[in-house]
BAVEX-446624 format. One record per residue: x, y, z of N, C-alpha, C in turn; residue number from 1. Coordinates in Angstrom, 3 decimals. Each point is the difference from the previous one (the first is absolute). Layout:
N
nu:X, nv:Y, nw:Z, cau:X, cav:Y, caw:Z, cu:X, cv:Y, cw:Z, seq:NUM
...
//
This chain:
106
nu:24.424, nv:-41.089, nw:35.987, cau:0.172, cav:0.555, caw:-1.320, cu:-0.875, cv:1.229, cw:-0.137, seq:1
nu:0.552, nv:1.069, nw:-0.517, cau:-0.764, cav:1.223, caw:-0.230, cu:-0.910, cv:-0.177, cw:-1.204, seq:2
nu:-1.122, nv:0.727, nw:0.004, cau:-0.955, cav:-0.139, caw:-1.095, cu:0.627, cv:0.355, cw:-1.343, seq:3
nu:0.948, nv:0.948, nw:-0.022, cau:0.624, cav:0.372, caw:-1.265, cu:0.822, cv:-1.151, cw:-0.573, seq:4
nu:0.506, nv:-0.902, nw:0.854, cau:0.779, cav:-1.132, caw:-0.460, cu:-0.881, cv:-1.067, cw:-0.638, seq:5
nu:-1.275, nv:-0.034, nw:0.348, cau:-0.917, cav:-0.995, caw:-0.538, cu:-0.515, cv:0.376, cw:-1.379, seq:6
nu:0.098, nv:1.242, nw:-0.368, cau:-0.590, cav:0.483, caw:-1.236, cu:0.809, cv:-0.451, cw:-1.215, seq:7
nu:-0.681, nv:-0.621, nw:-0.948, cau:0.639, cav:-0.374, caw:-1.254, cu:-0.274, cv:1.033, cw:-1.074, seq:8
nu:-1.059, nv:0.779, nw:0.181, cau:-0.435, cav:0.937, caw:-1.031, cu:-0.071, cv:1.420, cw:0.559, seq:9
nu:0.209, nv:0.957, nw:-0.879, cau:-0.155, cav:1.401, caw:0.346, cu:-1.455, cv:0.273, cw:0.338, seq:10
nu:-0.232, nv:0.608, nw:1.152, cau:-1.366, cav:0.365, caw:0.396, cu:-0.220, cv:1.464, cw:-0.311, seq:11
nu:-1.173, nv:0.269, nw:-0.552, cau:-0.373, cav:1.365, caw:-0.351, cu:-1.095, cv:0.442, cw:0.955, seq:12
nu:0.237, nv:1.112, nw:0.699, cau:-1.040, cav:0.562, caw:0.872, cu:-1.080, cv:0.602, cw:-0.880, seq:13
nu:-1.207, nv:-0.531, nw:0.152, cau:-1.101, cav:0.475, caw:-0.832, cu:-1.310, cv:-0.285, cw:0.730, seq:14
nu:-0.860, nv:0.986, nw:0.039, cau:-1.310, cav:-0.150, caw:0.648, cu:-1.061, cv:-0.127, cw:-1.079, seq:15
nu:-0.491, nv:-1.187, nw:-0.189, cau:-1.053, cav:-0.278, caw:-0.967, cu:-1.111, cv:-0.783, cw:0.682, seq:16
nu:-1.198, nv:0.166, nw:-0.515, cau:-1.118, cav:-0.795, caw:0.508, cu:0.255, cv:-1.471, cw:-0.323, seq:17
nu:-0.396, nv:-0.852, nw:0.920, cau:0.183, cav:-1.437, caw:-0.189, cu:-1.238, cv:-0.712, cw:0.523, seq:18
nu:-0.362, nv:-1.084, nw:-0.662, cau:-1.039, cav:-0.851, caw:0.554, cu:0.593, cv:-1.393, cw:0.140, seq:19
nu:-0.386, nv:-0.662, nw:1.073, cau:0.534, cav:-1.317, caw:0.293, cu:-1.152, cv:-0.960, cw:0.228, seq:20
nu:0.059, nv:-1.146, nw:-0.660, cau:-0.981, cav:-1.051, caw:0.193, cu:0.582, cv:-1.025, cw:0.950, seq:21
nu:-0.656, nv:-0.181, nw:1.136, cau:0.372, cav:-1.060, caw:0.930, cu:-0.571, cv:-1.279, cw:-0.586, seq:22
nu:0.853, nv:-0.886, nw:-0.491, cau:-0.475, cav:-1.195, caw:-0.693, cu:-0.665, cv:-0.996, cw:0.935, seq:23
nu:0.210, nv:0.130, nw:1.305, cau:-0.672, cav:-0.885, caw:0.957, cu:-1.446, cv:0.422, cw:0.240, seq:24
nu:-0.229, nv:1.310, nw:0.083, cau:-1.340, cav:0.497, caw:0.313, cu:-0.768, cv:0.448, cw:-1.242, seq:25
nu:0.714, nv:0.276, nw:-1.093, cau:-0.640, cav:0.506, caw:-1.208, cu:-0.371, cv:1.465, cw:0.094, seq:26
nu:0.517, nv:0.703, nw:1.011, cau:-0.331, cav:1.410, caw:0.196, cu:1.158, cv:0.895, cw:-0.440, seq:27
nu:-0.396, nv:1.165, nw:-0.556, cau:0.972, cav:1.010, caw:-0.410, cu:0.184, cv:1.015, cw:1.110, seq:28
nu:1.206, nv:0.568, nw:0.078, cau:0.276, cav:1.097, caw:0.911, cu:0.828, cv:1.028, cw:-0.770, seq:29
nu:-0.296, nv:1.277, nw:0.213, cau:0.699, cav:1.082, caw:-0.690, cu:1.099, cv:0.564, cw:0.876, seq:30
nu:1.081, nv:0.426, nw:-0.633, cau:1.110, cav:0.589, caw:0.728, cu:0.843, cv:0.870, cw:-0.908, seq:31
nu:1.238, nv:0.243, nw:0.428, cau:0.971, cav:0.807, caw:-0.748, cu:1.344, cv:-0.703, cw:0.000, seq:32
nu:0.735, nv:0.140, nw:-1.084, cau:1.367, cav:-0.499, caw:-0.016, cu:0.892, cv:0.988, cw:0.731, seq:33
nu:1.038, nv:-0.521, nw:0.630, cau:1.051, cav:0.834, caw:0.582, cu:1.232, cv:-0.047, cw:-0.896, seq:34
nu:0.295, nv:-1.197, nw:-0.512, cau:1.070, cav:-0.167, caw:-0.966, cu:-0.253, cv:-1.265, cw:-0.806, seq:35
nu:0.601, nv:-0.034, nw:-1.191, cau:-0.200, cav:-1.108, caw:-0.928, cu:1.338, cv:-0.326, cw:-0.646, seq:36
nu:0.235, nv:-1.284, nw:-0.247, cau:1.179, cav:-0.440, caw:-0.738, cu:-0.440, cv:-1.054, cw:-1.002, seq:37
nu:0.953, nv:-0.513, nw:-0.771, cau:-0.314, cav:-1.061, caw:-0.957, cu:-0.435, cv:-1.273, cw:0.720, seq:38
nu:0.420, nv:-0.171, nw:1.237, cau:-0.289, cav:-1.235, caw:0.726, cu:-1.110, cv:0.074, cw:1.017, seq:39
nu:-0.471, nv:1.205, nw:0.345, cau:-1.040, cav:0.081, caw:1.023, cu:-0.391, cv:1.430, cw:0.316, seq:40
nu:-0.744, nv:0.148, nw:1.098, cau:-0.485, cav:1.322, caw:0.391, cu:-0.247, cv:0.047, cw:1.500, seq:41
nu:0.076, nv:1.197, nw:0.559, cau:-0.416, cav:0.278, caw:1.371, cu:-1.207, cv:0.903, cw:-0.116, seq:42
nu:-1.073, nv:-0.397, nw:0.690, cau:-1.258, cav:0.732, caw:-0.094, cu:-0.548, cv:0.251, cw:1.386, seq:43
nu:-0.910, nv:0.938, nw:0.097, cau:-0.652, cav:0.297, caw:1.269, cu:-1.512, cv:-0.095, cw:-0.194, seq:44
nu:-0.651, nv:-0.636, nw:0.965, cau:-1.448, cav:-0.207, caw:-0.012, cu:-0.544, cv:0.364, cw:1.368, seq:45
nu:-1.331, nv:0.099, nw:0.099, cau:-0.558, cav:0.184, caw:1.334, cu:0.143, cv:-1.328, cw:0.759, seq:46
nu:-0.256, nv:0.018, nw:1.275, cau:0.291, cav:-1.152, caw:0.847, cu:-0.881, cv:-1.215, cw:-0.277, seq:47
nu:-0.994, nv:0.125, nw:-0.862, cau:-0.846, cav:-1.155, caw:-0.305, cu:0.697, cv:-0.995, cw:-0.916, seq:48
nu:1.113, nv:0.399, nw:-0.610, cau:0.732, cav:-0.867, caw:-0.929, cu:0.921, cv:-0.931, cw:0.783, seq:49
nu:-0.557, nv:-1.021, nw:0.585, cau:0.786, cav:-0.939, caw:0.811, cu:0.520, cv:-1.119, cw:-0.892, seq:50
nu:1.306, nv:-0.005, nw:-0.210, cau:0.637, cav:-1.004, caw:-0.848, cu:1.232, cv:-0.544, cw:0.694, seq:51
nu:0.335, nv:-1.226, nw:-0.314, cau:1.145, cav:-0.660, caw:0.621, cu:1.062, cv:-0.313, cw:-1.047, seq:52
nu:1.266, nv:-0.014, nw:0.409, cau:1.062, cav:-0.390, caw:-0.933, cu:-0.303, cv:-1.360, cw:-0.623, seq:53
nu:0.251, nv:-0.078, nw:-1.307, cau:-0.267, cav:-1.219, caw:-0.744, cu:-1.359, cv:-0.014, cw:-0.682, seq:54
nu:-0.881, nv:0.900, nw:0.418, cau:-1.340, cav:0.047, caw:-0.579, cu:0.050, cv:0.536, cw:-1.423, seq:55
nu:-0.780, nv:-0.590, nw:-0.892, cau:-0.078, cav:0.430, caw:-1.396, cu:-1.049, cv:1.098, cw:-0.145, seq:56
nu:0.344, nv:1.011, nw:-0.789, cau:-0.910, cav:1.116, caw:-0.271, cu:0.130, cv:0.374, cw:-1.470, seq:57
nu:-0.975, nv:0.742, nw:-0.490, cau:0.086, cav:0.610, caw:-1.319, cu:0.041, cv:1.501, cw:0.215, seq:58
nu:0.918, nv:0.665, nw:-0.697, cau:0.244, cav:1.423, caw:0.191, cu:-0.246, cv:0.740, cw:-1.315, seq:59
nu:-0.683, nv:1.123, nw:0.097, cau:-0.165, cav:0.897, caw:-1.139, cu:0.487, cv:1.378, cw:0.385, seq:60
nu:0.993, nv:0.503, nw:-0.722, cau:0.569, cav:1.324, caw:0.277, cu:-0.383, cv:0.927, cw:-1.138, seq:61
nu:-0.560, nv:1.167, nw:0.349, cau:-0.399, cav:0.947, caw:-1.050, cu:1.226, cv:0.469, cw:-0.777, seq:62
nu:-0.199, nv:0.222, nw:-1.276, cau:1.116, cav:0.382, caw:-0.884, cu:0.408, cv:1.454, cw:0.161, seq:63
nu:-0.946, nv:0.842, nw:0.427, cau:0.324, cav:1.400, caw:0.232, cu:-0.862, cv:0.521, cw:1.145, seq:64
nu:0.230, nv:1.224, nw:0.382, cau:-0.686, cav:0.569, caw:1.160, cu:-1.496, cv:0.139, cw:-0.207, seq:65
nu:-0.462, nv:-0.009, nw:-1.240, cau:-1.427, cav:0.194, caw:-0.283, cu:-0.737, cv:-1.309, cw:-0.257, seq:66
nu:0.732, nv:-1.092, nw:-0.177, cau:-0.578, cav:-1.307, caw:-0.317, cu:-0.438, cv:-0.681, cw:1.296, seq:67
nu:-1.301, nv:-0.043, nw:0.248, cau:-0.480, cav:-0.607, caw:1.248, cu:-0.752, cv:-1.305, cw:-0.228, seq:68
nu:-0.470, nv:-0.242, nw:-1.212, cau:-0.697, cav:-1.243, caw:-0.299, cu:0.937, cv:-0.935, cw:-0.746, seq:69
nu:0.075, nv:-1.229, nw:0.463, cau:0.877, cav:-0.979, caw:-0.625, cu:-0.803, cv:-1.197, cw:-0.463, seq:70
nu:0.323, nv:-0.498, nw:-1.184, cau:-0.648, cav:-1.196, caw:-0.514, cu:0.627, cv:-1.237, cw:0.642, seq:71
nu:-0.743, nv:-1.089, nw:-0.001, cau:0.487, cav:-1.236, caw:0.604, cu:1.302, cv:-0.469, cw:-0.637, seq:72
nu:0.163, nv:0.214, nw:-1.316, cau:1.229, cav:-0.447, caw:-0.657, cu:1.194, cv:0.895, cw:0.307, seq:73
nu:-0.196, nv:1.112, nw:0.737, cau:1.098, cav:0.847, caw:0.457, cu:0.599, cv:-0.495, cw:1.314, seq:74
nu:-0.576, nv:-1.036, nw:0.579, cau:0.441, cav:-0.498, caw:1.295, cu:1.248, cv:-0.880, cw:-0.156, seq:75
nu:0.889, nv:0.048, nw:1.001, cau:1.214, cav:-0.814, caw:0.038, cu:-0.098, cv:-0.958, cw:1.183, seq:76
nu:0.432, nv:-1.228, nw:-0.193, cau:0.049, cav:-0.958, caw:1.097, cu:1.223, cv:0.316, cw:0.858, seq:77
nu:-0.184, nv:-0.046, nw:1.321, cau:1.091, cav:0.326, caw:0.922, cu:-0.132, cv:-0.844, cw:1.269, seq:78
nu:1.061, nv:0.008, nw:0.781, cau:0.036, cav:-0.703, caw:1.280, cu:0.398, cv:0.985, cw:1.081, seq:79
nu:-0.730, nv:-0.011, nw:1.117, cau:0.315, cav:0.888, caw:1.118, cu:1.324, cv:-0.449, cw:0.624, seq:80
nu:0.917, nv:0.930, nw:0.141, cau:1.297, cav:-0.261, caw:0.621, cu:-0.026, cv:0.362, cw:1.483, seq:81
nu:-0.574, nv:1.153, nw:0.296, cau:-0.128, cav:0.415, caw:1.406, cu:-1.106, cv:1.044, cw:0.132, seq:82
nu:-0.493, nv:0.142, nw:1.210, cau:-0.972, cav:1.055, caw:0.298, cu:0.413, cv:0.655, cw:1.303, seq:83
nu:-0.165, nv:1.313, nw:0.050, cau:0.392, cav:0.791, caw:1.164, cu:-1.200, cv:0.831, cw:0.432, seq:84
nu:-0.540, nv:-0.290, nw:1.166, cau:-1.141, cav:0.751, caw:0.502, cu:0.463, cv:1.341, cw:0.536, seq:85
nu:-0.666, nv:1.061, nw:-0.445, cau:0.262, cav:1.361, caw:0.453, cu:-1.167, cv:0.431, cw:0.888, seq:86
nu:0.023, nv:1.213, nw:0.486, cau:-1.062, cav:0.495, caw:0.880, cu:-1.369, cv:-0.062, cw:-0.663, seq:87
nu:-0.107, nv:0.457, nw:-1.250, cau:-1.297, cav:0.024, caw:-0.668, cu:0.029, cv:-0.639, cw:-1.378, seq:88
nu:1.060, nv:-0.736, nw:-0.300, cau:0.127, cav:-0.622, caw:-1.316, cu:0.863, cv:-1.256, cw:0.109, seq:89
nu:0.170, nv:-0.654, nw:-1.129, cau:0.887, cav:-1.160, caw:-0.057, cu:0.816, cv:0.096, cw:-1.285, seq:90
nu:1.309, nv:-0.192, nw:0.129, cau:0.881, cav:-0.023, caw:-1.163, cu:0.168, cv:-1.456, cw:-0.409, seq:91
nu:-0.117, nv:-0.249, nw:-1.294, cau:0.121, cav:-1.363, caw:-0.508, cu:1.022, cv:-0.007, cw:-1.124, seq:92
nu:0.997, nv:-0.872, nw:0.127, cau:1.005, cav:-0.183, caw:-1.043, cu:-0.340, cv:-1.279, cw:-0.753, seq:93
nu:0.020, nv:0.084, nw:-1.322, cau:-0.272, cav:-1.165, caw:-0.831, cu:1.123, cv:-0.203, cw:-1.003, seq:94
nu:0.165, nv:-1.253, nw:-0.402, cau:0.883, cav:-0.355, caw:-1.111, cu:-0.897, cv:-0.410, cw:-1.153, seq:95
nu:0.231, nv:0.586, nw:-1.170, cau:-0.772, cav:-0.385, caw:-1.175, cu:0.404, cv:-1.412, cw:-0.402, seq:96
nu:-0.970, nv:-0.815, nw:-0.395, cau:0.304, cav:-1.367, caw:-0.414, cu:0.730, cv:-0.030, cw:-1.337, seq:97
nu:-0.187, nv:1.039, nw:-0.816, cau:0.748, cav:0.178, caw:-1.233, cu:0.698, cv:1.346, cw:0.086, seq:98
nu:1.285, nv:0.018, nw:-0.319, cau:0.743, cav:1.257, caw:0.056, cu:-0.522, cv:0.948, cw:-1.069, seq:99
nu:-0.044, nv:1.284, nw:0.340, cau:-0.507, cav:1.044, caw:-0.893, cu:1.082, cv:1.025, cw:-0.239, seq:100
nu:-0.135, nv:0.731, nw:-1.095, cau:0.833, cav:1.185, caw:-0.151, cu:-0.635, cv:1.074, cw:0.850, seq:101
nu:0.757, nv:0.988, nw:0.429, cau:-0.555, cav:1.065, caw:0.827, cu:-1.135, cv:0.715, cw:-0.702, seq:102
nu:0.076, nv:0.180, nw:-1.306, cau:-1.078, cav:0.689, caw:-0.703, cu:-1.270, cv:-0.845, cw:-0.018, seq:103
nu:0.126, nv:-1.323, nw:-0.027, cau:-1.189, cav:-0.858, caw:0.011, cu:-0.572, cv:-0.115, cw:1.389, seq:104
nu:0.847, nv:0.086, nw:1.025, cau:-0.467, cav:-0.136, caw:1.365, cu:-0.612, cv:1.295, cw:0.527, seq:105
nu:0.449, nv:1.128, nw:-0.518, cau:-0.492, cav:1.277, caw:0.536, cu:-0.789, cv:0.754, cw:-1.016, seq:106
//
């Protein structure tokens, strides 16, 4: 099955700052979104963000290009769907545990 066939929601290409809380380690890692939809997001982090499919995380996506600090209540619960190791980074796809509108997710 092609990735486009799996998509239930329109994905918007958008590069925003993101912070992710690894709920197993309690550590945050900073990255960037590649795209966001009502149901999830694809993000890129440095290679220290080692996560496995099924792992629970909390995600905070900045509301605009200038918003870099996020409050704890801005975080969304999500589940890692897949991770793809790149040469110097890792791409992580997550599904939000609660569906969002695109304006709320991005």
